[in-house]
N, C-alpha and C positions, 0 to 999 in steps of 0.2 A: 235799381231794385225793381223786379217784375212782380206785379201783383198776380196772384193766381186767378184764373178765370172762374167765373161762376158756372158750375156744371149745368148742362142742359137738363131741363125738367125739374130742377130743385124748387123753383118758385111754384110750379103747379103742385108738386108734392106737398110742400109746406101749406099751400092754400087748402088742399084737400084734407090734410090732417087737421088744420084749424077748423074747417067747416064741420068735419065729423065730430070733433070734440065739442063744438058749440051745440050741434044737434043732439048728441047723446048725453052730454053733461055727466061724464063718468066720475065716480068718486076717486078712482086711482088712475090718473091721467097717463102716467108712464106705462102701466100695464096695458091700458086701452090702446095707446099708440103702438106698443109692441105687437099686440094682437092684430091691429089694423094693418101694420106693415107686413106681417106674416100672411094675412089674407090677400093683400095686394100682390105679393110675390106669387102666391098660389094661383090667383086668377091670371096673372101675367103668364105664368108657366103652364097654364091649362091644367092645374092640379087642385082646383078648388074642392074643398071637402064636401060641400053640399050645393044644391041649386040656389039656396038663399044666399050663400057667400058669393056665388057667381053673379046672380042677377042684381044683388044689392050693390056690389062694388063695380061691376063691369060698366054699368051705365055712368058711373062717376069718374072713371079713370080717364084723365086727359090724354090726348094722343101723344103728348110729349113724354108720357111715362111708359113708353113702349119698351119692348125687350131690351133695346140698346141702352136705355137710360137707367133702368132699375137693376 
């Protein structure tokens, strides 16, 4: 039986989600994480809705969460 490999970047992604949840202390964690992931994808794809989305998230995106891993 072969165990599936851990996808590249998953640990960095989970760490970033955890850090953001701890910093922001959202009341609705699921919605917060959903919005965070949407913003990360927008920043990754160069489609951030605002400068604040870009600057706030771009600084925190680990290199392992590049286009190929998200």
